C-alpha positions in Angstrom: -9.6 53.6 47.4 -12.2 51.0 47.3 -15.8 52.9 47.1 -16.8 51.1 50.4 -13.8 52.8 51.9 -14.1 55.9 50.4 -17.6 56.3 51.7 -16.6 55.5 55.3 -13.7 57.6 55.2 -15.8 60.8 53.9 -18.7 59.5 56.6 -16.2 60.2 59.3 -15.3 63.4 58.1 -18.3 64.8 57.5 -21.1 62.7 59.0 -19.1 60.8 62.1 -21.5 62.1 64.7 -24.2 60.1 65.2 -26.4 62.9 66.3 -27.0 64.4 63.1 -29.0 61.8 61.4 -31.5 62.0 64.0 -31.7 65.9 64.3 -33.7 67.8 62.2 -31.0 70.0 59.8 -32.6 73.1 61.0 -32.2 72.0 64.6 -28.3 71.5 63.7 -27.3 75.2 63.2 -25.3 76.6 66.1 -27.4 78.8 68.3 -27.0 82.3 69.2 -23.7 83.5 70.6 -23.7 84.6 74.2 -21.6 87.8 74.4 -20.5 87.3 78.2 -19.5 84.4 79.8 -22.1 84.4 82.8 -24.8 84.9 79.7 -26.8 82.0 79.4 -28.8 80.9 76.2 -30.9 78.2 75.0 -29.0 76.1 72.5 -31.2 75.1 69.2 -30.7 71.5 68.4 -30.5 70.8 72.3 -33.4 70.1 74.8 -35.8 73.0 75.8 -34.2 73.3 79.3 -30.5 72.8 78.1 -28.9 76.2 78.7 -25.2 77.8 76.8 -22.5 79.0 79.0 -19.1 80.3 77.9 -16.0 81.2 79.6 -12.6 82.0 78.6 -9.6 79.5 78.6 -6.1 80.9 77.6 -7.7 83.7 75.7 -10.1 81.7 74.0 -14.2 81.6 74.5 -15.1 78.1 75.0 -18.8 76.7 75.5 -20.7 73.9 77.1 -24.6 73.2 77.1 -25.7 72.7 80.3 -28.6 70.7 82.1 -29.8 71.1 85.9 -32.3 69.0 87.2 -35.8 71.0 88.0 -35.6 69.4 91.5 -32.0 70.3 92.3 -31.5 72.7 95.0 -28.4 74.2 95.9 -28.2 72.7 99.9 -27.7 69.2 98.1 -24.4 68.6 96.5 -24.9 66.6 92.8 -22.5 64.9 90.9 -21.5 66.3 87.6 -21.5 64.4 84.0 -19.3 65.6 81.3 -20.6 64.1 77.8 -18.2 64.6 74.8 -19.7 64.4 71.2 -17.8 62.7 68.6 -15.7 64.0 66.2 -17.5 66.3 63.5 -20.2 66.5 66.0 -21.2 69.6 68.3 -22.6 69.6 72.1 -26.1 70.4 70.5 -26.2 66.9 69.2 -26.0 64.7 72.7 -28.8 65.8 74.8 -31.4 64.1 72.4 -29.1 61.2 70.9 -28.2 59.7 74.8 -31.4 60.7 76.8 -28.9 61.9 79.7 -30.9 65.2 80.6 -34.1 62.4 81.3 -31.7 60.6 83.4 -30.6 63.3 85.6 -34.2 64.4 86.2 -34.5 60.8 88.1 -31.1 60.2 89.1 -30.7 64.1 90.5 -27.2 64.8 88.6 -25.5 68.0 86.7 -25.0 67.5 82.8 -22.5 69.5 80.9 -22.2 68.9 77.2 -18.9 70.5 76.3 -18.4 71.7 72.3 -14.6 71.2 70.7 -12.9 73.5 68.4 -13.4 73.0 64.6 -15.5 69.8 65.7 -12.6 67.6 67.1 -11.2 66.8 70.8 -7.5 66.9 71.4 -7.4 62.9 72.5 -3.3 63.4 71.3 -4.0 61.8 67.7 -3.5 65.4 66.3 -6.9 66.0 65.5 -6.9 69.2 67.3 -4.2 71.2 68.8 -6.8 72.9 71.5 -5.7 72.8 75.1 -9.1 70.7 75.7 -7.9 69.5 79.2 -7.4 73.0 80.4 -10.9 73.9 78.9 -12.7 70.7 81.3 -10.5 71.9 84.1 -12.1 75.4 83.9 -15.5 74.0 83.1 -15.5 72.0 86.3 -14.1 75.1 88.3 -17.1 77.4 86.3 -19.3 74.8 87.4 -18.4 74.5 91.0 -18.7 78.0 91.8 -22.4 78.3 90.4 -23.9 75.2 91.1 -23.4 72.3 94.3 -21.2 70.2 92.2 -20.0 67.4 94.5 -15.9 67.1 93.5 -15.8 63.8 94.7 -18.3 62.7 91.9 -17.3 64.4 88.4 -17.4 61.9 85.5 -16.4 61.9 81.9 -18.4 59.8 78.8 -18.3 60.4 75.0 -18.5 58.3 71.9 -16.0 58.0 69.4 -13.0 60.9 69.6 -15.4 61.8 72.6 -14.6 58.5 73.7 -10.9 58.7 73.1 -10.9 62.1 74.7 -12.7 61.0 78.0 -9.8 58.4 78.4 -7.4 61.3 77.9 -9.0 62.9 81.1 -8.7 59.8 83.1 -4.9 60.1 82.4 -4.4 64.1 82.7 -6.8 64.7 85.5 -7.1 61.7 87.5 -7.4 63.7 90.5 -10.5 65.4 89.5 -12.1 62.7 87.6 -13.8 59.8 89.7 -14.6 57.4 86.6 -15.0 57.4 82.8 -17.0 55.5 79.9 -16.0 55.3 76.4 -18.4 54.2 73.9 -17.0 53.0 70.3 -13.5 54.3 71.3 -10.2 52.3 73.1 -7.2 54.5 73.4 -5.2 56.1 71.0 -1.9 54.6 70.3 -0.3 58.5 70.8 -2.2 58.6 74.5 -0.8 55.2 76.1 3.2 56.4 76.5 2.2 59.7 77.8 -0.6 58.5 80.3 0.5 58.7 83.8 -2.6 59.1 86.4 -1.6 60.3 89.6 -4.9 58.6 91.0 -6.8 55.0 90.5 -9.8 55.8 87.8 -12.9 53.4 87.7 -13.1 52.7 83.4 -16.0 51.3 81.6 -15.7 50.3 77.7 -18.9 49.8 75.4 -17.0 48.7 72.4 -18.4 46.6 69.4 -17.1 43.7 67.7 -17.6 44.8 64.3 -17.1 48.7 64.6 -15.6 49.6 61.1 -13.8 52.8 62.3 -12.7 52.0 65.6 -11.4 48.4 65.3 -11.9 46.6 68.4 -8.4 45.0 67.6 -6.9 48.0 66.9 -5.3 49.9 64.3 -6.2 52.6 61.7 -9.0 55.0 62.7 -11.1 55.8 59.7 -7.6 55.1 57.7 -6.2 58.9 58.2 -7.1 59.5 61.9 -4.3 57.7 63.9 -4.4 54.6 65.4 -5.8 53.0 68.3 -4.8 49.9 70.8 -6.6 47.1 71.1 -9.8 46.8 73.7 -8.1 44.2 75.3 -4.7 46.2 75.9 -6.6 49.5 76.9 -8.6 47.2 79.3 -5.1 45.7 80.5 -3.7 49.2 80.9 -6.2 50.2 83.7 -6.3 46.8 85.2 -2.6 47.3 85.9 -3.1 51.1 86.7 -6.2 50.2 88.9 -4.5 47.2 90.4 -7.7 45.0 90.1 -8.1 41.2 90.0 -6.6 39.8 86.8 -9.4 37.3 86.4 -13.1 39.0 85.7 -16.6 38.3 86.6 -17.9 37.3 83.4 -21.3 36.9 82.0 -23.5 36.6 78.7 -26.1 38.9 79.1 -29.7 38.1 78.1 -30.3 38.7 74.3 -33.8 39.9 72.9 -32.5 41.8 70.1 -33.4 40.5 66.8 -30.6 42.3 64.5 -28.2 38.8 66.0 -26.1 41.3 68.0 -25.8 40.2 72.0 -23.6 41.5 74.9 -21.2 40.1 76.8 -19.7 41.5 80.1 -16.5 41.5 82.0 -15.7 42.5 85.4 -12.5 43.2 87.0 -13.3 44.6 90.3 -10.9 45.0 93.9 -9.1 48.3 92.5 -6.8 50.7 94.7 -10.0 52.7 96.4 -12.3 50.4 95.1 -12.2 50.9 91.3 -13.0 48.8 88.7 -12.8 48.1 84.7 -15.6 47.2 83.2 -15.9 46.0 79.5 -19.3 45.4 77.8 -18.5 43.9 74.6 -21.1 44.0 71.7 -20.9 41.2 69.7 -22.0 41.9 66.2 -22.1 45.8 67.3 -21.3 48.7 64.9 -19.9 52.4 65.9 -22.8 52.9 67.7 -24.7 53.9 70.9 -26.5 50.8 72.4 -30.3 51.3 73.1 -29.8 54.4 70.8 -31.1 55.0 67.2 -29.5 53.2 64.1 -28.4 56.8 63.1 -26.9 55.4 59.7 -27.6 52.1 57.8 -25.8 49.3 59.4 -23.9 48.6 56.1 -22.1 52.1 57.1 -21.4 51.9 60.8 -22.8 48.7 62.1 -25.3 47.3 63.8 -27.2 49.2 67.2 -27.7 46.6 70.2 -30.6 47.0 72.4 -30.1 44.6 74.8 -28.7 47.4 76.8 -29.1 50.9 77.0 -25.7 52.6 77.0 -27.2 55.7 78.7 -28.4 53.6 81.8 -25.5 51.3 81.7 -22.7 54.3 82.2 -24.8 55.8 85.1 -25.0 52.8 87.0 -21.7 52.5 86.5 -20.9 56.2 87.7 -22.9 56.2 90.9 -21.2 53.2 92.2 -17.6 55.0 92.0 -16.4 58.3 94.0 -13.4 59.6 94.6 -12.8 58.1 97.9 -10.6 60.8 99.4 -12.7 63.4 98.7 -15.5 61.1 100.5 -13.7 60.7 103.4 -11.8 64.2 103.8 -13.5 67.2 101.5 -10.8 69.5 102.6 -8.4 67.1 100.4 -10.5 67.8 97.3 -10.6 71.5 97.9 -6.6 71.7 98.2 -6.2 69.3 95.2 -8.7 71.9 93.1 -7.8 75.2 94.2 -4.1 74.8 95.2 -2.1 78.1 96.9 -0.8 80.0 94.5 
């Protein structure tokens, strides 16, 4: 293995979470463990207003960070955004890295940052054997019992392993998830043959052409972490499932970034239940979060584009998509999410 390849492999195993590089080491330590599922505690490294919650899933204690906007009231249903960390990362890395808490205050949505088992999500690539889909289902139910969550507006996003897992949620929880956004991730090869969503799901991809870990043309993910399909194939999968238009509305966005990166956008609209598939291709971009920090040197992870802010782009996309059957008939949501036993 070459020195460059070895460096990237170790980076994936131990440092892939983009978030640790910008968080002081002292803040990256796990916070105190709650002794009861209903107990809430602050988590070190997260923002001051992020609270930790724990739930039991199949006999295992799972946890997540929660941010509820200060102005949120129980009389006004709010969207719920699930934000998944990358491989090797933790829940407490994500609030500061993405800035979703700040946006939640102005746009009035609730944010949950789930924590994986052993720092990896089970996106079907055999990185984890945890039943993470059951965890997410239980997490949504937990929040619906405690907060005014709008069941028609539940969304999932993540970077890298978190982005791959968000794709799995679009496959396995399409009756609950209205839209998904994946950054620096396409779809795992192992997910495609088992992905049979029962509902249409709006999909957003943000992918760099020079990502050294998740290749835009598909292939091995960091050499030993399974394989991903190409961005084109992942896009086509959701075009076919949602039955959108075949020819996109394409545009090159204004470019002011001095590092030579730029953004091309393709919008495939007109899908079932008003779904869309939207692709932001970051020309020259790496394994990064556009608008975020250059958390490692570009020689290791590639360049970060600042012509767009992925956090804002993702929420703008989500805000235009709700589960249509829930919006028209809330009792349908109740029946789907709380089936008779």
